[in-house]
C-alpha positions in Angstrom: 130.4 106.1 71.5 134.2 106.1 72.0 135.2 104.0 75.0 136.6 105.9 77.9 139.4 104.4 80.0 138.1 103.9 83.6 140.6 103.8 86.4 140.2 101.5 89.4 138.6 103.4 92.3 139.9 102.7 95.8 137.2 105.0 97.0 134.6 102.3 96.3 136.2 99.9 98.7 136.4 102.6 101.4 132.6 103.3 100.9 131.8 99.6 101.2 133.5 99.5 104.6 131.4 102.4 105.8 128.2 100.8 104.6 129.3 97.5 106.3 129.8 99.4 109.5 126.2 100.5 109.2 125.0 96.9 108.8 127.0 95.8 111.8 125.7 98.7 113.9 122.1 97.7 113.1 122.4 94.0 113.8 124.7 94.3 116.8 122.5 96.9 118.6 119.2 95.0 118.2 119.6 92.9 121.4 120.8 96.0 123.3 117.5 97.8 122.4 115.4 94.7 123.4 117.3 94.4 126.7 117.4 98.0 127.8 114.8 100.1 129.7 113.2 102.6 127.2 113.7 105.3 129.8 117.4 104.7 130.1 120.3 106.6 128.4 121.6 103.2 127.1 118.3 102.7 125.2 118.9 106.1 123.5 122.4 105.1 122.5 121.4 101.7 121.1 118.5 103.4 119.3 120.9 105.9 117.7 123.3 103.2 116.4 120.4 101.0 115.3 118.7 103.7 113.2 121.8 105.6 112.1 123.1 102.3 110.8 120.1 101.9 108.5 122.2 103.4 105.7 123.9 100.0 105.1 121.6 98.4 102.5 120.7 101.5 100.5 124.4 102.6 100.4 125.4 99.1 99.1 122.7 99.4 96.4 123.9 102.9 95.5 127.5 101.6 95.2 126.4 98.6 93.2 124.6 100.9 90.7 127.5 103.3 90.6 130.0 100.6 89.8 127.7 99.1 87.1 127.2 102.4 85.3 130.7 103.6 85.8 131.9 100.3 84.3 129.4 99.7 81.5 127.9 103.0 80.4 130.8 103.9 78.1 131.0 100.5 76.5 129.3 99.3 73.4 126.2 97.2 74.2 126.8 93.7 72.8 125.5 90.2 73.5 128.9 89.2 74.6 129.1 92.0 77.1 125.9 91.0 78.9 126.8 87.3 78.7 130.0 88.1 80.7 128.0 90.4 83.0 125.4 87.7 83.9 128.0 84.9 84.2 129.8 86.9 86.9 126.6 87.7 88.8 125.5 84.1 88.6 128.7 82.7 89.9 129.8 85.3 92.4 126.4 86.6 93.7 123.6 84.1 93.0 125.6 80.9 94.0 126.7 82.2 97.4 123.1 83.5 98.0 121.7 80.0 97.4 124.4 78.4 99.6 123.8 80.8 102.5 120.0 80.7 102.1 120.2 76.9 102.5 122.7 77.2 105.4 120.6 79.6 107.4 117.3 77.9 106.7 118.5 74.4 107.8 120.5 75.8 110.7 117.4 77.3 112.1 115.5 74.1 111.5 118.2 72.3 113.4 118.0 74.7 116.3 114.2 74.3 116.5 114.4 70.5 116.0 111.7 70.9 113.5 112.2 67.8 111.2 108.7 66.4 111.3 107.6 67.3 107.8 110.5 67.4 105.4 108.4 67.9 102.2 106.8 70.9 103.9 110.2 72.2 105.0 111.5 71.9 101.4 108.6 73.8 100.1 109.1 76.6 102.7 112.8 76.7 101.8 112.0 77.2 98.1 109.6 80.0 98.9 112.2 81.6 101.2 114.9 81.2 98.5 112.6 82.8 95.9 111.8 85.8 98.1 115.0 86.4 100.0 113.6 85.4 103.3 115.8 82.5 104.4 117.4 84.9 106.9 116.7 88.5 107.7 119.7 90.0 105.9 119.5 88.0 102.6 116.8 90.3 101.2 119.7 92.6 100.1 121.0 90.0 97.7 117.4 89.3 96.5 116.9 93.0 95.7 120.3 93.1 94.0 119.3 90.3 91.7 116.2 92.2 90.7 118.4 95.2 89.7 120.7 92.9 87.8 117.8 91.6 85.8 116.7 95.2 85.0 120.2 96.6 84.3 120.4 95.9 80.5 117.1 97.7 80.0 118.0 100.6 82.3 121.4 100.9 80.7 119.9 101.1 77.3 117.4 103.8 78.4 120.2 105.9 80.0 122.3 105.7 76.9 119.4 106.4 74.6 117.7 109.3 76.4 119.6 112.4 77.6 116.6 113.4 79.7 116.9 110.3 81.9 120.6 110.8 82.3 120.3 114.5 83.3 117.3 114.0 85.6 118.1 110.6 87.0 118.0 111.7 90.6 114.5 113.3 90.6 113.2 110.4 88.4 114.5 107.9 90.9 112.9 109.7 93.8 109.6 110.0 91.9 109.6 106.3 90.9 110.4 105.1 94.5 107.8 107.3 96.1 105.2 106.4 93.5 105.7 102.8 94.5 105.6 103.6 98.2 102.3 105.4 97.9 100.7 102.9 95.4 101.7 100.0 97.6 100.2 101.7 100.7 97.0 102.5 98.8 96.5 99.5 96.6 99.1 96.7 96.4 99.6 96.1 100.1 102.8 94.1 99.7 103.9 93.5 103.3 107.6 93.0 102.6 108.1 96.0 100.3 111.7 96.2 101.5 112.4 93.1 99.4 111.1 94.9 96.2 113.6 96.8 94.1 111.3 99.7 93.5 111.8 100.6 97.2 115.4 101.6 96.4 115.1 103.4 93.0 116.3 106.7 94.3 119.6 105.1 95.4 119.9 103.1 92.2 119.4 106.2 90.0 121.6 108.3 92.2 124.4 105.7 91.7 123.7 105.6 87.9 124.0 109.4 87.7 127.3 109.5 89.5 128.6 106.6 87.5 127.8 108.3 84.2 129.1 111.7 85.1 131.9 110.5 87.5 134.7 112.7 86.1 132.6 115.9 86.5 131.5 114.9 90.0 135.0 114.0 91.1 136.3 117.3 89.7 133.6 119.1 91.7 134.6 117.4 94.9 138.3 118.1 94.2 137.4 121.8 93.9 136.1 121.8 97.4 137.6 125.2 98.3 135.2 126.8 95.9 132.2 124.5 96.3 132.4 124.1 100.0 128.9 125.7 100.6 127.4 122.9 98.5 129.3 120.2 100.4 128.4 121.9 103.8 124.7 121.9 102.7 124.9 118.1 102.0 126.6 117.4 105.3 124.1 119.6 107.1 121.2 117.8 105.4 122.5 114.5 106.6 123.0 115.7 110.2 119.5 117.1 110.3 118.0 113.9 108.8 119.9 111.7 111.3 118.3 113.9 114.1 114.9 113.6 112.6 115.0 109.8 111.8 116.6 108.7 115.1 114.3 110.9 117.1 111.2 109.7 115.2 112.0 106.1 115.9 112.8 106.8 119.5 109.3 108.3 119.9 107.9 105.3 118.1 109.6 102.8 120.3 108.6 104.7 123.5 105.0 105.0 122.4 105.2 108.8 121.8 105.0 108.8 118.0 101.8 110.5 116.8 102.8 111.2 113.1 102.0 109.4 109.9 104.1 106.4 109.0 105.0 108.1 105.7 107.2 110.4 107.7 109.2 107.4 108.9 109.6 106.3 105.3 110.7 109.8 104.4 113.2 109.8 107.3 114.7 106.5 106.3 115.0 107.2 102.6 116.2 110.8 102.9 118.7 110.2 105.7 120.1 107.3 103.7 120.2 109.3 100.5 122.2 112.1 102.2 124.4 109.4 103.8 125.3 108.0 100.3 126.2 111.5 99.2 128.3 112.3 102.3 130.1 108.9 102.1 130.8 109.4 98.4 132.4 112.9 99.1 134.2 111.7 102.2 136.0 108.7 100.5 137.3 111.0 97.8 138.8 113.2 100.5 140.2 110.1 102.2 141.9 109.0 99.1 144.0 112.2 99.1 145.0 112.0 102.8 148.3 110.5 103.9 146.9 107.7 106.1 148.3 104.5 104.6 147.4 102.2 107.5 143.8 103.3 107.6 143.5 103.0 103.8 145.2 99.6 103.8 142.7 98.4 106.5 139.7 99.7 104.6 140.9 98.1 101.3 141.2 94.8 103.0 137.7 95.0 104.7 136.2 96.3 101.5 137.6 93.4 99.5 135.9 90.8 101.9 132.8 92.9 102.7 130.3 90.7 100.7 131.5 87.6 102.5 131.4 89.3 105.9 127.8 90.5 105.1 126.8 86.9 104.4 128.4 85.2 107.5 128.2 87.7 110.3 124.5 87.0 111.4 125.5 83.4 112.0 128.3 84.4 114.4 126.0 86.9 116.1 123.3 84.2 116.5 125.8 81.8 118.1 127.2 84.4 120.5 123.7 85.4 121.6 122.9 81.8 122.6 125.4 82.4 125.5 124.4 86.0 126.3 121.2 86.1 128.5 121.2 89.4 130.2 122.9 90.0 133.6 123.8 93.1 135.5 123.8 96.3 133.3 127.6 96.5 133.2 127.9 92.9 132.1 125.1 93.2 129.6 126.4 96.3 127.9 129.9 95.0 127.9 128.8 91.9 126.1 127.1 94.0 123.4 130.4 95.7 122.6 132.4 92.5 122.9 130.0 90.5 120.7 130.2 93.3 118.1 134.0 93.1 118.0 134.1 89.3 118.0 131.5 89.2 115.2 133.4 91.8 113.1 136.8 90.3 113.3 135.8 86.7 113.2 133.7 87.4 110.1 136.8 88.9 108.5 139.0 86.1 109.6 136.7 83.4 108.3 136.3 85.0 104.9 140.0 85.8 104.6 141.0 82.2 105.4 138.5 80.9 102.8 139.9 83.2 100.1 143.5 82.3 100.9 143.2 78.5 101.5 139.9 77.0 100.4 139.6 76.0 96.7 136.5 77.3 94.9 135.8 79.6 97.8 133.7 81.8 95.4 130.9 79.2 96.0 130.6 80.5 99.5 131.7 84.1 99.5 131.8 85.2 95.9 134.8 86.8 94.1 137.6 87.8 96.3 141.4 88.3 96.4 144.2 86.4 98.1 146.7 88.0 100.4 149.0 85.0 100.7 150.6 83.3 97.8 149.8 84.4 94.3 146.8 86.7 93.9 143.8 85.1 92.3 142.9 86.5 88.9 139.7 88.4 88.5 
């Protein structure tokens, strides 16, 4: 197969930022939900952002798959290629994961003053490290590592069989739902969200777009003719947001009477439509004359992995000093803590990239703004 030149896509960085906004919306709204009256309008607002933001992890997985297949599908498969692939993931993904797993685990031990049985704590840490449970957000990295391990086999299958390439999207949906149903009936894995099979529709969707990117990008660029298709995708996303947010509002207010499989359907389908809408939107954004917005998004996208890793710590510390209060004070603190968490996360990661040697150990591969840019 003749190699195809692949241009750098600013659109990927824009999409990362939108996925990151979803992650921050979920984590920052959790205390607002817990501290609000279920019958209040504020509860409905917090519930909306908490559930609408659930696109974060699946969209990041979708983007990761897209980048991998966009980058590697048109290359010849060699041992050297995969050696370089795994070296990068080991250094820039797995090492920061281990560092932050240890950080969060032992920080929580310190907060709880639970140093009585060090051997037992070490055993618990190793179990958490091996299962992505050292802190609530690290399962995403754990799932990503599972995909990295499967990637060479999947890449070979996609290159070998045209059927898999052409029907990647329905195949991914079938595999994911087969896992959901089988797990419900037989396996009973409690933390199924930490298993890669729970995200196969997003992984295969990203693979499909990565392989056929030029055709898909041309379809989006031809929006004046294909606008009914785009409108259908946007409409599907809007309806699924309504369905998913409403279902969880009913669940949280003890009004839900449906089967839990509908909640699974709402999450996966609304996130799937969100991935498609974001992919289309960022291609439009790239054509718009909004340099300041694009510069901001390029910067946040470049440090998004580090911000993902560090932001729960900042949020945790802030919440030690937020203990309710009058409604105006309480709701103001929710917004203030979100802004502080976002910008302080960015600042910490940016300062590390610019001034701390071997910063990849903490936050993975990044770029410098000051001084000479670091080579990739």
